[in-house]
C-alpha positions as CSV (number, residue, x, y, z in Angstrom):
1,Q,83.5,122.3,80.1
2,V,84.9,124.2,83.1
3,Q,88.3,123.7,84.2
4,M,89.9,125.2,87.0
5,V,93.5,125.0,88.0
6,E,95.5,125.8,91.1
7,T,99.1,126.4,91.4
8,G,101.9,127.7,93.7
9,G,102.2,124.7,96.0
10,G,105.2,123.3,97.2
11,L,107.4,122.6,100.2
12,V,108.2,125.3,102.4
13,Q,109.8,125.7,106.0
14,P,107.9,126.7,108.8
15,G,107.4,130.4,109.1
16,G,107.4,130.7,105.4
17,S,105.0,132.0,102.8
18,L,103.0,130.7,99.5
19,R,101.0,132.4,97.3
20,L,98.4,130.2,95.4
21,S,96.6,131.3,92.3
22,C,93.7,129.8,90.7
23,T,92.4,130.5,87.0
24,A,89.7,128.9,85.0
25,S,88.9,127.8,81.6
26,G,85.5,127.9,80.4
27,L,84.2,130.3,83.1
28,R,84.8,133.8,83.2
29,F,85.4,135.2,86.9
30,G,82.6,137.4,87.6
31,N,80.1,138.6,90.4
32,Y,79.8,135.3,92.1
33,P,81.4,133.6,95.2
34,M,84.7,132.1,95.0
35,A,86.9,130.3,98.0
36,W,89.8,128.4,99.1
37,F,89.8,124.8,100.7
38,R,91.8,122.3,102.1
39,Q,91.8,118.7,103.1
40,A,94.7,117.5,105.0
41,S,95.4,113.5,105.1
42,G,92.6,111.9,107.2
43,K,90.7,114.7,107.5
44,E,87.5,116.4,106.2
45,R,87.8,119.3,103.5
46,E,87.3,122.5,105.2
47,P,86.8,126.3,104.0
48,L,89.8,128.3,104.4
49,S,88.5,131.7,102.9
50,C,85.6,132.9,100.9
51,I,85.1,136.0,98.8
52,S,82.1,137.4,97.7
53,G,81.7,138.4,93.9
54,S,82.1,141.7,94.6
55,G,85.0,141.3,97.0
56,E,83.2,143.2,99.5
57,N,82.5,140.5,102.1
58,I,85.3,138.1,103.0
59,Y,85.3,135.4,105.2
60,Y,88.3,133.4,107.0
61,A,88.5,130.2,109.1
62,D,89.8,131.0,112.5
63,S,92.7,128.6,111.8
64,V,94.1,131.0,108.8
65,K,92.7,134.4,109.9
66,G,95.5,136.9,110.0
67,R,97.9,134.9,108.3
68,F,96.0,134.3,104.7
69,T,94.5,136.6,102.4
70,I,92.2,135.9,99.7
71,S,91.8,138.3,96.7
72,R,90.3,138.2,93.3
73,D,91.2,139.8,89.9
74,N,87.9,139.2,87.6
75,A,89.9,141.1,84.9
76,K,92.6,138.7,85.0
77,N,90.2,135.6,85.5
78,T,92.4,135.1,88.9
79,L,91.8,134.1,92.5
80,T,94.8,134.2,95.0
81,L,95.5,133.1,98.3
82,Q,98.7,134.4,99.9
83,M,99.8,132.5,103.0
84,N,102.2,133.7,105.5
85,T,103.6,132.3,108.7
86,L,102.9,128.6,107.5
87,N,103.5,125.8,110.1
88,P,103.1,122.2,109.5
89,D,99.2,122.0,110.5
90,D,98.8,123.8,107.1
91,T,100.0,120.9,105.2
92,A,97.2,119.8,103.0
93,M,95.9,119.7,99.6
94,Y,94.3,123.2,98.4
95,Y,91.5,123.8,96.3
96,C,89.7,126.7,94.6
97,A,86.0,126.8,94.2
98,A,83.8,128.7,92.2
99,D,79.8,129.4,92.7
100,P,78.5,130.9,89.4
101,G,75.0,129.6,90.2
102,L,75.2,132.2,93.6
103,Q,74.3,129.4,95.8
104,V,76.6,130.4,98.4
105,L,76.3,133.0,101.3
106,V,79.5,134.9,102.1
107,T,79.9,137.5,105.2
108,A,82.8,137.7,107.6
109,R,81.3,135.2,109.8
110,M,80.5,132.4,107.3
111,C,80.7,130.8,104.1
112,S,77.6,128.9,103.8
113,G,76.3,126.8,100.6
114,N,77.8,124.4,97.7
115,F,80.1,125.3,95.3
116,E,79.7,124.2,91.7
117,H,83.2,124.1,90.4
118,W,86.4,122.9,91.9
119,G,90.0,122.4,90.9
120,Q,92.0,119.3,91.0
121,G,94.2,120.9,94.0
122,T,97.7,121.9,94.5
123,Q,99.6,120.4,97.5
124,V,101.1,122.4,100.1
125,T,103.5,120.8,102.5
126,V,105.2,122.6,105.5
127,S,108.0,121.1,106.9
128,A,111.9,121.9,108.2
């Protein structure tokens, strides 16, 4: 059974930074797409950043481009999202996702397809 776990969320002041991590049991990180999504209260879940299996292709949503950085370390089975210059609009539940079935296409302009595995989420609250 695959279980993905996100950590690193919390309360941070506007302008601050957080680093989210995602690990998995029952699933070895490998050459397949992974991603970070978020869902704010009353809103639909949105993709923030996706990374291809090789790490060569990375997508960022316009709302986080230049502030967030996605990275992966397959040897350590870890996906990371470095979030800088946070603002109250970034308040949401953040989820990692994995696509070992290679159904997702990641380019610099798009992240399209269905991710198979999801974590339970970690809450990020940006408030003074």
